[in-house]
C-alpha positions in Angstrom: -5.2 -40.6 -6.9 -1.8 -40.5 -5.4 -0.7 -37.7 -3.1 2.6 -36.1 -2.4 4.2 -36.9 0.9 5.3 -33.6 2.3 7.8 -33.7 5.0 8.2 -30.9 7.4 11.2 -28.6 6.6 13.4 -26.6 8.9 11.9 -23.5 10.2 13.6 -20.1 9.7 13.6 -16.9 11.6 13.2 -13.7 9.7 16.3 -12.0 10.9 19.4 -11.7 8.8 21.5 -14.3 10.6 19.0 -17.1 9.8 19.5 -16.5 6.1 23.2 -17.2 6.0 23.9 -20.2 3.7 26.0 -22.2 6.3 23.9 -25.1 7.6 23.5 -28.6 6.2 20.0 -27.7 5.2 21.4 -24.9 3.1 23.9 -27.3 1.4 21.0 -29.7 0.5 19.0 -26.7 -0.7 21.8 -25.5 -3.0 22.3 -29.0 -4.5 18.6 -29.4 -5.0 18.4 -26.0 -6.8 21.2 -26.9 -9.1 19.8 -30.3 -9.8 16.4 -28.8 -10.6 17.9 -26.3 -13.0 20.2 -28.8 -14.8 17.6 -31.6 -15.2 15.6 -31.7 -18.4 17.0 -28.5 -19.9 17.8 -29.7 -23.4 15.1 -27.6 -25.0 15.9 -24.3 -23.2 16.4 -21.3 -25.4 19.6 -19.2 -25.2 20.3 -15.5 -25.4 22.4 -14.6 -28.5 26.2 -14.7 -28.2 28.9 -14.2 -30.8 31.5 -16.8 -31.5 34.0 -17.0 -28.6 31.9 -14.7 -26.5 31.3 -15.8 -22.9 27.9 -15.5 -21.3 29.3 -14.1 -18.1 31.2 -11.4 -20.0 28.1 -10.2 -22.0 25.2 -10.8 -19.7 24.1 -10.4 -16.1 21.4 -12.6 -14.7 18.7 -10.6 -12.8 15.8 -11.9 -10.8 12.6 -10.0 -11.5 9.9 -10.2 -8.8 6.3 -9.1 -9.3 5.5 -5.9 -7.4 2.3 -7.4 -6.1 4.2 -9.9 -4.0 3.5 -9.3 -0.3 7.1 -9.3 0.8 8.0 -6.7 -1.8 5.8 -4.1 0.0 6.1 -5.1 3.6 8.7 -5.2 6.4 9.9 -8.5 4.8 11.7 -6.3 2.3 14.6 -6.5 4.7 14.8 -10.3 4.0 14.9 -9.6 0.3 17.7 -7.1 0.8 19.6 -9.7 2.8 19.2 -12.3 0.1 20.5 -9.8 -2.5 23.6 -9.0 -0.4 24.4 -12.6 0.8 24.1 -14.3 -2.5 25.5 -11.4 -4.5 22.6 -11.4 -7.0 20.6 -8.6 -8.5 16.9 -8.4 -7.8 14.5 -5.9 -9.3 10.8 -5.4 -8.8 8.4 -4.8 -11.7 4.8 -5.5 -12.6 4.6 -9.0 -14.2 1.4 -9.9 -16.1 2.0 -13.6 -15.4 3.9 -15.4 -12.6 5.6 -14.1 -9.5 9.2 -14.2 -10.7 11.2 -14.5 -13.9 14.9 -14.2 -14.7 16.4 -12.0 -17.4 19.8 -11.7 -19.0 20.7 -8.1 -19.3 23.3 -7.2 -22.0 26.3 -5.4 -20.7 26.7 -3.1 -23.7 23.2 -2.7 -25.2 19.9 -1.6 -23.7 18.3 -5.0 -24.1 17.1 -7.8 -21.8 16.3 -11.4 -22.8 13.8 -13.5 -20.7 15.4 -16.8 -19.7 13.4 -19.9 -19.9 12.3 -20.0 -16.2 9.2 -18.7 -14.4 8.0 -19.1 -10.8 4.5 -19.1 -9.5 4.5 -18.9 -5.7 1.6 -20.1 -3.6 1.3 -20.3 0.1 -0.8 -23.2 1.2 -3.8 -21.1 2.1 -3.8 -19.3 -1.3 -3.5 -22.7 -3.1 -6.4 -24.0 -1.1 -8.6 -21.1 -2.1 -7.5 -21.2 -5.8 -8.3 -24.9 -6.0 -11.8 -24.2 -4.6 -12.7 -21.4 -7.0 -10.9 -23.0 -9.9 -8.4 -20.2 -10.4 -5.7 -22.9 -9.9 -6.3 -24.4 -13.4 -6.6 -21.1 -15.2 -3.4 -19.8 -13.6 -1.5 -22.9 -14.7 -2.8 -22.6 -18.2 -1.6 -19.0 -18.4 1.8 -20.1 -17.2 2.0 -22.8 -19.9 1.0 -20.3 -22.6 3.9 -17.9 -21.8 6.1 -20.3 -23.8 8.7 -20.5 -21.1 10.0 -24.1 -20.8 10.8 -24.4 -17.1 7.8 -23.6 -14.9 8.5 -23.7 -11.2 5.5 -24.0 -8.9 6.6 -23.1 -5.4 4.4 -24.2 -2.5 5.1 -22.3 0.7 4.1 -23.7 4.1 3.0 -27.1 5.5 -0.2 -28.5 3.9 -0.5 -31.1 6.6 -1.7 -28.5 9.1 -4.0 -26.8 6.6 -7.6 -27.4 5.8 -8.1 -29.6 2.7 -4.6 -31.0 3.1 -5.3 -33.9 0.8 -6.6 -31.7 -2.0 -3.4 -29.6 -1.9 -1.2 -32.7 -2.0 -3.2 -34.2 -4.8 -3.0 -30.9 -6.8 0.8 -30.8 -6.3 1.1 -34.4 -7.5 -1.0 -33.6 -10.6 0.9 -30.4 -11.3 4.3 -32.2 -11.2 3.7 -35.7 -12.5 1.0 -35.2 -15.0 1.7 -31.6 -16.2 5.5 -31.5 -15.9 5.8 -28.5 -13.6 8.8 -28.4 -11.2 7.0 -28.3 -7.9 9.2 -27.1 -5.0 8.3 -26.9 -1.4 9.4 -24.2 1.0 8.7 -23.9 4.7 8.4 -20.1 5.1 8.8 -16.7 3.4 12.4 -16.6 4.4 12.9 -20.1 3.0 11.2 -19.0 -0.3 13.5 -16.0 -0.7 16.5 -18.2 0.1 15.3 -20.6 -2.7 15.2 -17.6 -5.1 18.8 -16.9 -4.2 20.0 -20.4 -4.9 17.9 -20.7 -8.1 19.4 -17.4 -9.4 22.9 -18.7 -8.9 22.0 -22.1 -10.5 20.4 -20.5 -13.5 23.4 -18.2 -14.0 25.7 -21.3 -13.7 23.6 -23.2 -16.2 23.8 -20.5 -18.9 27.5 -19.9 -18.2 28.3 -23.6 -18.8 25.9 -24.0 -21.7 27.1 -21.0 -23.6 30.8 -21.6 -23.6 32.3 -20.7 -27.0 29.1 -18.8 -28.0 25.5 -19.8 -28.3 24.7 -20.9 -31.8 21.1 -21.9 -31.1 18.6 -20.6 -33.7 15.9 -20.6 -31.0 16.8 -17.4 -29.0 15.2 -16.2 -25.8 12.5 -13.6 -26.3 13.2 -9.9 -25.6 11.7 -8.7 -22.3 9.4 -6.2 -23.9 8.1 -8.8 -26.4 7.5 -11.3 -23.6 5.6 -8.8 -21.5 3.5 -7.8 -24.5 2.7 -11.4 -25.2 1.7 -12.1 -21.6 -0.5 -9.0 -21.4 -2.4 -10.4 -24.4 -3.1 -13.5 -22.3 -5.5 -11.4 -20.2 -7.7 -10.9 -23.1 -10.4 -13.6 -23.1 -10.8 -15.2 -26.5 -13.0 -18.0 -27.9 -10.1 -20.3 -27.5 -9.7 -19.4 -23.9 -13.3 -20.2 -23.2 -12.9 -23.5 -25.0 -9.8 -24.4 -23.0 -11.7 -23.7 -19.7 -14.5 -26.0 -20.9 -12.0 -28.7 -21.8 -10.4 -28.7 -18.4 -13.6 -29.7 -16.8 -13.4 -33.0 -18.7 -11.9 -36.0 -16.8 -8.3 -36.7 -17.8 -7.8 -33.3 -19.4 -4.9 -31.4 -17.9 -3.7 -27.9 -18.8 -1.1 -29.5 -21.2 -3.8 -31.6 -22.9 -6.1 -28.6 -23.3 -3.3 -26.7 -25.0 -2.6 -29.6 -27.3 -6.3 -29.6 -28.3 -6.1 -25.9 -29.1 -3.1 -26.4 -31.3 -5.1 -28.8 -33.4 -8.5 -27.2 -33.1 -8.6 -23.7 -31.7 -12.4 -23.5 -31.2 -15.2 -25.8 -30.3 -16.7 -25.3 -33.7 -13.6 -26.4 -35.6 -13.4 -29.6 -33.5 -17.1 -30.3 -34.0 -16.5 -30.0 -37.8 -13.7 -32.5 -37.6 -15.9 -34.9 -35.8 -18.7 -34.4 -38.4 -16.4 -35.5 -41.2 -15.9 -38.8 -39.3 -19.6 -39.2 -38.5 -20.6 -42.9 -38.4 -17.1 -44.1 -37.4 -17.2 -43.8 -33.6 -13.8 -45.3 -33.0 -12.1 -42.9 -35.4 -13.9 -40.0 -33.7 -12.7 -41.2 -30.3 -9.1 -41.5 -31.4 -9.1 -38.3 -33.5 -7.4 -36.1 -30.9 -5.0 -38.8 -29.8 -3.7 -39.3 -33.4 -3.7 -35.6 -34.4 -1.6 -34.8 -31.3 0.7 -37.8 -31.9 -0.3 -39.2 -28.5 0.3 -36.0 -26.5 -3.4 -36.4 -25.8 -3.9 -39.8 -24.3 -6.7 -42.2 -25.4 -8.9 -41.6 -22.3 -8.8 -37.8 -22.7 -9.4 -38.1 -26.5 -12.4 -40.3 -25.9 -13.8 -38.1 -23.1 -13.6 -34.9 -25.2 -15.4 -36.6 -28.1 -18.2 -37.7 -25.8 -18.5 -34.1 -24.4 -18.5 -32.4 -27.8 -20.4 -34.9 -29.9 -22.6 -37.1 -27.7 -23.7 -34.7 -25.0 
């Protein structure tokens, strides 16, 4: 398995002066944030706009942070206030059932908010190491995928090279980005993380501003905030499909994305077993069943391994 080559980043003090976007590192960070937002965004949903309406005239982009984040409740709150002031962005703190941060577009004339297609999960390297060991890491990523938001940002804070189990962390980051399609971003410290939030907020606002010129005519609209929260709260309820997904992710070659693809075809272990029983006697057809049903979203190795787990174990 390959591993991600993490290079040390600049360190930051936690005073206000260190947060000013004036260094060459800040310039690189700003460009990286804009590139991250504008890359692979063809499928992103848009908030509704009328013909000739401009996004910036109708909506305000607001960063929503989970109220369980440590910096929300500690003296680091000063850093967050500095970010709000220096980048001229709005930040609000609420309880989020999934993720550590999302962005909403708040309508200027109506009491309505739309959840934009971006969500952040922040992990410092120690938290990531612990979640890998107790397997929360896979379950958390599965829940992020099931939110339906298209752009999932996995923010790893700190230097894994000085952490216990460094190779496991690097491998997990590689898998999360290359195999599962998350946008893995590295930050050096809490101050650096909050600075990244600032740049991401500006980049997201810029993306929707440029994409919605002349009105958004997409039929696939962003979900309303209250509907999104209700959907995510339902993710906490363990179902038969959730148990099946957890079992699938123990199979070699089965990532979170593959597990979701299996559930879309066969939501329970019983339904998949019934499909295999219809093909009983044709081992090759059974091995290729999931690959063909998913139109190659599930690769051949994963399809074969799942068949062996379900039918031959």
